[in-house]
Each structure stands twice: as C-alpha cells, then as structure tokens.
C-alpha positions in Angstrom: 107.5 167.6 -46.1 110.7 168.2 -46.4 110.7 172.0 -47.0 108.5 172.2 -43.4 111.3 170.1 -41.4 114.1 172.5 -42.7 112.0 175.8 -41.9 111.1 174.3 -38.3 114.9 172.9 -38.4 116.1 177.1 -39.2 113.4 178.5 -36.8 114.8 176.4 -33.6 118.3 176.9 -34.4 117.5 181.0 -34.8 115.7 181.0 -31.5 118.2 178.5 -29.7 115.1 176.3 -28.6 116.3 173.4 -26.5 116.8 170.3 -28.4 114.1 168.3 -26.5 111.6 170.5 -28.2 113.1 171.1 -31.3 112.9 167.0 -31.6 109.2 167.6 -30.7 108.3 170.3 -32.9 109.4 167.9 -35.9 107.6 164.9 -34.4 104.8 167.2 -34.3 105.7 168.1 -38.0 105.6 164.6 -39.0 102.1 164.1 -37.3 100.6 167.0 -38.8 101.9 165.7 -42.9 100.3 162.0 -42.3 97.5 163.4 -40.6 97.2 165.7 -44.2 98.4 163.0 -46.5 95.8 160.5 -45.0 93.3 163.1 -45.5 93.7 163.9 -49.2 94.2 159.9 -49.6 90.7 159.1 -47.3 88.6 162.7 -47.5 86.2 162.6 -45.1 83.0 160.7 -45.2 80.0 162.9 -46.4 77.7 163.7 -43.6 74.9 161.4 -42.4 73.1 160.3 -40.0 75.5 158.2 -38.4 77.6 161.6 -37.5 75.6 161.4 -34.4 78.6 164.0 -32.3 78.1 166.2 -34.8 74.4 166.1 -35.5 73.9 166.7 -32.1 76.2 169.5 -31.9 74.3 171.0 -35.2 71.0 170.6 -33.1 72.4 172.6 -30.3 73.3 175.8 -31.8 70.9 175.7 -34.7 68.0 176.0 -31.4 67.0 171.9 -31.3 68.4 171.6 -28.3 70.5 169.0 -27.3 68.9 165.9 -29.3 69.5 163.4 -32.1 67.1 160.6 -33.7 68.7 157.9 -34.0 66.8 154.9 -34.8 69.1 152.4 -34.6 69.2 153.1 -30.6 65.9 153.9 -30.0 63.3 152.9 -32.0 60.3 155.5 -31.0 62.4 159.0 -31.3 60.8 161.3 -33.6 60.2 165.6 -34.0 58.4 165.2 -30.5 60.7 162.8 -29.0 64.6 163.4 -30.0 66.0 164.9 -26.5 69.2 162.5 -25.9 72.2 161.3 -23.6 73.6 159.2 -26.1 76.8 160.7 -26.3 78.6 162.2 -23.6 78.6 166.2 -23.8 82.1 167.5 -23.5 82.6 167.0 -26.9 79.0 168.0 -28.0 79.6 171.5 -26.6 83.0 171.8 -28.3 82.2 171.0 -31.4 78.8 172.9 -31.3 81.3 175.8 -30.9 83.9 174.9 -33.7 80.7 174.4 -36.1 79.5 177.9 -34.3 82.9 180.0 -35.2 83.5 178.3 -38.9 79.9 178.4 -40.3 78.6 174.7 -39.9 82.2 173.7 -41.5 82.6 170.0 -41.0 86.3 170.1 -42.3 87.2 172.2 -39.7 85.6 169.9 -37.2 87.7 167.5 -38.4 90.9 169.8 -38.2 89.7 169.5 -34.8 90.4 166.4 -34.5 93.9 166.3 -35.6 94.7 168.9 -33.3 93.7 166.9 -30.4 95.6 164.5 -31.9 98.9 166.6 -31.8 98.1 167.5 -28.1 97.7 164.1 -27.2 101.2 163.8 -28.7 102.6 166.3 -26.3 100.4 164.9 -23.7 102.6 161.5 -24.1 106.1 163.7 -24.4 105.3 165.3 -21.6 103.7 162.0 -19.2 106.7 160.5 -20.1 109.0 162.3 -19.4 107.6 162.8 -16.0 108.7 159.1 -14.8 110.9 158.4 -17.1 113.5 160.7 -19.5 113.8 163.0 -22.6 114.4 160.5 -24.9 111.8 157.8 -23.9 109.4 160.8 -23.9 110.5 161.5 -27.6 110.1 157.4 -28.6 106.8 158.1 -27.0 105.7 160.7 -28.8 106.9 159.3 -32.2 105.0 156.4 -31.9 102.1 158.2 -31.5 102.7 160.2 -34.2 102.3 156.9 -36.4 99.8 155.3 -34.0 97.7 153.7 -37.0 94.3 153.4 -34.9 94.4 157.0 -33.8 95.1 158.1 -37.2 92.3 156.7 -38.2 90.1 158.5 -36.0 91.3 162.1 -37.5 88.5 161.9 -40.3 85.6 161.7 -38.6 84.1 163.5 -35.4 83.7 161.7 -32.0 84.8 162.0 -28.3 87.3 159.1 -27.9 90.4 161.8 -29.1 89.1 164.3 -26.9 88.8 161.9 -24.2 92.6 161.0 -24.6 93.9 164.3 -24.2 92.1 164.7 -21.1 93.2 161.3 -19.5 96.7 162.1 -20.7 97.4 165.1 -19.3 95.0 163.9 -16.4 97.5 161.7 -15.5 100.5 164.0 -16.0 99.0 166.2 -13.1 98.7 163.0 -11.3 102.0 161.9 -10.9 103.2 165.7 -10.8 100.7 165.7 -7.8 101.6 162.2 -6.1 105.3 163.8 -6.0 104.9 167.5 -4.6 101.2 167.0 -2.7 100.4 170.2 -4.3 96.4 170.6 -3.7 96.0 172.6 -6.7 97.5 169.9 -8.9 95.6 167.2 -7.1 92.6 169.9 -8.1 93.5 170.3 -11.5 94.0 166.4 -11.8 90.1 165.7 -10.6 89.1 168.5 -13.1 90.9 166.8 -16.2 90.1 163.3 -14.9 86.2 164.3 -14.5 86.5 166.2 -18.1 87.6 163.0 -19.2 84.5 161.2 -18.1 82.5 164.2 -19.5 83.9 163.0 -23.0 83.8 159.3 -22.6 81.9 157.8 -19.5 83.5 154.8 -19.1 86.8 156.6 -17.9 84.9 156.7 -14.4 86.4 153.7 -13.6 89.9 155.3 -13.9 88.9 158.0 -11.5 87.2 155.5 -9.0 90.4 153.3 -9.6 92.9 155.9 -8.5 90.9 157.5 -5.7 90.8 154.3 -4.0 94.2 153.6 -4.8 95.8 156.5 -3.2 93.8 156.7 -0.4 94.7 152.9 0.3 98.6 154.2 -1.0 98.1 156.6 2.1 96.3 155.0 4.4 99.7 153.0 5.9 102.4 156.4 6.3 102.1 158.2 9.1 100.0 161.5 8.0 97.5 162.5 9.4 94.2 161.5 9.3 92.5 164.1 7.0 95.7 164.6 4.3 94.9 160.2 3.9 92.6 160.6 2.2 92.5 164.6 0.9 93.5 163.7 -2.4 90.9 161.1 -3.2 88.7 163.4 -1.5 89.7 166.6 -4.3 89.9 164.0 -7.2 86.5 162.7 -6.7 84.6 166.1 -5.5 86.4 167.5 -9.1 85.5 164.9 -10.7 81.6 165.0 -9.5 81.4 168.8 -9.5 82.4 168.2 -13.8 79.6 165.4 -14.1 76.7 167.1 -11.8 75.5 169.7 -14.9 75.3 167.1 -17.3 73.4 164.6 -13.9 71.0 167.7 -13.1 69.9 167.7 -16.6 69.5 164.5 -17.6 67.4 164.1 -14.9 65.1 167.5 -15.7 64.8 166.7 -19.6 64.4 162.6 -19.1 63.4 162.0 -15.8 66.5 160.2 -15.2 69.8 161.1 -13.7 72.0 159.5 -16.3 75.7 159.8 -15.5 77.3 159.1 -19.0 75.3 157.3 -21.8 72.1 156.6 -22.3 73.6 153.8 -24.5 74.6 151.8 -21.8 71.4 149.8 -20.8 71.5 149.0 -25.4 75.1 147.7 -25.1 74.2 145.5 -22.1 71.4 143.7 -23.9 73.0 144.1 -27.9 76.1 142.7 -26.8 74.6 140.1 -24.7 71.8 139.3 -25.9 73.1 135.4 -27.5 73.7 134.1 -24.1 72.6 130.9 -23.7 73.4 129.9 -27.6 76.2 127.5 -28.9 77.7 130.9 -30.6 78.6 133.6 -28.2 82.2 134.0 -29.0 81.6 136.9 -30.9 81.4 140.8 -31.1 77.4 141.9 -32.6 77.8 144.1 -35.2 75.0 146.7 -36.0 73.0 144.6 -38.3 73.1 142.0 -35.6 72.2 144.6 -32.9 69.2 145.8 -35.0 67.5 142.1 -35.3 68.1 141.8 -31.8 66.3 144.7 -31.2 63.0 144.1 -33.6 62.8 141.0 -31.6 63.1 142.7 -28.1 60.6 145.0 -29.2 58.1 142.2 -30.6 58.0 140.3 -27.3 57.5 143.6 -25.0 54.2 144.0 -26.1 54.0 146.4 -23.0 56.1 149.0 -24.5 53.9 151.8 -25.2 56.0 153.4 -28.0 56.3 156.6 -26.6 59.1 156.0 -24.7 61.9 158.4 -24.3 66.1 157.3 -23.8 66.0 157.5 -20.3 62.7 154.9 -20.4 64.3 152.7 -23.2 67.4 152.8 -21.4 65.7 151.0 -18.4 64.5 148.4 -20.6 67.4 147.2 -22.2 68.8 147.5 -19.3 66.8 145.0 -17.3 66.5 142.7 -20.2 70.1 142.9 -20.9 70.7 142.0 -16.9 67.9 139.3 -16.8 70.1 137.1 -19.2 73.5 137.5 -17.8 71.5 136.6 -14.5 70.4 133.2 -15.8 73.9 132.7 -17.7 76.9 134.0 -15.4 79.3 131.4 -16.5 79.1 132.2 -20.2 78.5 135.6 -19.1 81.8 135.5 -17.6 83.7 133.8 -20.2 82.2 136.2 -23.1 83.7 139.2 -20.8 86.8 137.8 -21.3 86.9 136.8 -24.6 85.9 140.6 -25.2 89.7 141.1 -24.1 90.7 140.1 -27.9 88.2 143.0 -29.5 89.3 145.6 -27.1 92.9 145.3 -27.3 93.4 143.7 -31.0 90.1 144.7 -32.9 89.8 141.0 -33.4 86.3 140.0 -35.5 85.1 143.3 -35.0 85.3 143.9 -38.6 83.9 140.5 -40.0 80.6 141.6 -37.4 80.3 144.9 -39.9 80.6 142.9 -43.1 84.9 143.7 -43.8 86.7 140.8 -43.7 90.6 142.0 -42.2 93.2 142.8 -44.6 96.8 143.3 -44.4 96.5 146.6 -42.5 93.9 145.1 -39.9 96.4 142.5 -39.2 99.5 144.6 -39.1 97.7 147.0 -36.2 97.4 143.5 -34.1 100.8 143.1 -34.3 101.1 147.0 -33.3 99.2 146.8 -30.3 100.6 143.2 -29.5 104.5 145.0 -29.8 102.9 147.5 -27.1 101.2 145.1 -24.9 104.3 142.8 -24.7 106.7 146.2 -23.7 104.5 147.7 -21.5 103.7 144.9 -19.6 107.8 144.4 -19.4 108.2 148.1 -18.1 105.1 147.5 -15.5 107.0 144.6 -14.0 110.0 146.6 -13.9 108.3 149.5 -12.0 105.1 148.2 -10.7 105.0 149.8 -7.4 106.2 153.4 -8.7 103.7 154.2 -11.4 100.5 151.4 -10.4 99.0 154.7 -11.4 99.6 154.3 -14.8 99.1 150.7 -15.5 96.1 150.7 -13.2 94.5 153.0 -15.2 94.7 150.8 -18.3 93.6 148.0 -16.2 90.6 149.7 -14.7 89.4 151.1 -18.5 90.0 147.4 -20.2 88.0 145.7 -16.9 85.0 148.3 -17.6 84.9 147.8 -21.5 85.0 143.9 -21.2 81.9 144.0 -19.3 79.7 145.6 -21.4 81.4 146.1 -25.0 84.9 146.4 -26.4 86.8 147.5 -30.0 90.1 149.3 -30.0 88.9 152.4 -30.7 87.6 152.5 -27.0 90.8 151.7 -25.3 92.3 155.1 -27.3 91.8 157.1 -24.5 94.5 155.0 -22.4 96.3 154.6 -25.4 98.6 157.1 -24.8 99.9 155.7 -21.4 100.7 152.5 -23.1 102.7 154.0 -25.3 104.4 155.9 -23.0 105.3 152.8 -21.1 106.0 150.9 -24.2 108.7 153.7 -25.3 110.3 152.9 -22.5 111.0 149.2 -23.1 111.9 150.4 -26.9 114.9 152.5 -25.4 115.8 149.6 -22.6 115.8 146.8 -26.1 117.7 149.4 -28.0 120.5 150.2 -25.5 120.8 145.8 -24.7 121.3 145.7 -28.5 123.5 148.3 -28.6 125.7 147.2 -25.7 125.5 143.4 -27.3 127.1 145.0 -30.1 129.9 146.5 -28.3 130.5 143.6 -26.5 130.6 141.4 -29.8 133.3 143.9 -31.5 135.1 144.0 -28.3 136.1 140.1 -28.6 136.6 140.2 -32.2 139.0 142.7 -31.7 140.9 140.9 -29.0 140.9 137.8 -30.8 
C-alpha cells in the first residue's frame, strides 16, 4: 500500500497534476486498497439462487431470456413460468455484458462493483466541489472511501451502487444546469436520473420531486411560461424515455406495464401483514415473510397456481393495501418507525437471525454523525441546496412507506456525505480558530 502511494505521488509530480486531482488519486488508491483487503479477508460468497441479479444476467446471455425462478417471492414459478421483472434492467444488462466478456466470471462482476464504488467517489468529489469548495470535496471523497455500508456492498452483485453512480452524477448535472440553464445539461441530468430509476426504481421519487420543485421555483420568475416549465419537462421526458422500453417489455411479457419492479406488491404485503397485532414495530425478515406468504396462499383458494409475477404482484398489492386500509393509524406509525431501519439498520440484522455487534453499533454511530452534520449544513443553505436535501427526503419517504433498510439508502448517501463533509470542514475550522484564540489569550496573559 505504501509503495502504491509513493508511485502515484511520483507520477503525479512528474506530470504536473494539480493538487486537488493528486489528492483525489490518493483517496482513490486508498479506496481500492481497502476494497482489496476486504475481498481478501471476506471473499465473495459462493454463487447460489439468492444471487438474483447475477443469475438473471447469466440466463440472459445463455439464451434463457430475462428470467429467474425465486420461490421466496413467487411460489408458482417454474420452467414454464420464469419471466421476471423482479429486478430493474440496467444493472442486469450491465452485468450480463461483464459476464459475456469475462466468461461468466463472478469475480469480474465483483470487480465491477468496486469500480462503481470508485466512480461514486469521484462523483461525490465533483458534486461537492460544485456547491462548496475543493477542500470540502476532498473531505467528501475521503469519507466515501471509508464508508462501511458501501464497502459492504462491493462483495456482492446488486443494483445499489450503480444506482448511486447515476443519481450522484445526475444531481451534479442538475446543479450545473440550474446555474447555466443549459438545455443539454438538463437533458443529460434527466437521462442520468432515469438510468438511476432503471437501477433502483424507488429513485423515481427523486425525479418526480425535482421536476415539481423546479417548476415551482421558476413559476414566480419573470420568464416566459414555456421557460418556466422547460427544465421540469426535459427531466421528466428524458427519464420517461429511459423507462419506456422496460415498461413496454413488461406489458408484452407479463401483461402489465410494470414501471419498476414486480416486488412492490410483495413488499407491501410482507412488511405490513402484521398490522392489527400488538407487535408491529419491527422489520420482517425473510423467514417471517415466507411464513406470512404461506398463510396468504393457504387462504387464497382462488389462485390457480399458474399466475405469473405480474398477477401475483396484483394479489400481494391487493392484500397489503386492504390491511393498510383496515389499520391506517398503525400504518402511519409503522412508516415513521421505518426511519430507524432505513437510516441505522435498526432491527434488520435481528430479523435475519443475527444479533447486532460492535461493528453494527459503530455504523449506527457513523450514520447518526453524518445525519446531524448534514442537517446542520442543510439548515444553513436550505434555499440554495434544496435539490440535494429534497432528494434525500424524497427517497427516504418512498422507502419508509413500504420497506426500509440501510442498503436501500446507498443511492443518496453520497449526497448525505457531500453535505456532511461541509459540516466537518466548518467544525474543524471553528476548532482551529478556538485554539488560536486560546493560545493568543495565554500569550497576552
């Protein structure tokens, strides 16, 4: 590791690389080093049926189509009923390309996740430098390089880090477009945000909130009516353009225009089925969810056993919504409670049979610190930085309504860290000034 830093420093000095980029390269090397050590200590787990993203990718390149059979979600799947929409398409297509090029190498897929993590690091740097300064941007990049939940995702195949890539860079483009009002930047921002939706569909809440927010912000200006709504229209149309092929495919293959994932109905039922009982403030793990599913199937004698994912999604959604309607107050309370598993993973590990350890509590403390610092900065700059903090609020609300755990927040955590980094810099500067004042007073005395 020391030799790597020395070589980077020597190369950057020889090529007159500016200090900020040289520092960013150091942080990138640190991130790669940490990921390498973690992969050596905890090698990627063996491929199994739970690796849904990767298995769909393999089925796709092996001629079996966009398909998977996961009885945990859809009990009636089988050789003749495997067409799926349970995972968003962009990560699947990306990993299918990786698998095709590298001969089904799972390790190549893991290295791709590490690469995503580095791209997010650079995105956090440029996003933060756009609204703050270089020192704050370097602090944000460093915090991301050691951020435990993100490091914990690089040893498995999922769509979380790719979604964070597109959302982070999309919001950077949003800030640029907001400054220069360049149509191309608005269009590019919409494409990136739409790609984020096609990686993690819950990020659609960000797109909708931003489009409404920009329309509202420009409504009270003296611009022409068309110019008032143009940015919002471009963002929406670009994002819709990214989503349209997926919606059409689902309509043709499954008979229903699913926008994101066919797991929405499943999660609505699984994470709300216990409403009406005395113990509903909890996260529902996979075993409890499976038991709830079996009880539902035993009760629904009208099911034929040949339903596809879209049809079962309707069943789950209907049952879940009926429960919510019967217990609206408890649902509201449970939705607020989901803030804790979303931001701190509170109760999630226990739901999967693993009691929290010192690492889990450390992550909770880390999350709490980041959140407090981010809130401090948002309060100071709430008007100028509303596209950032409103994105965090929007996706948090979307997950709290259905299902929440910390990994789902990864797509906006670079933004949280971007804001928190400013808080770190401000606190550091205040502490430095305080020390100078104390020393100065002592000298006079």
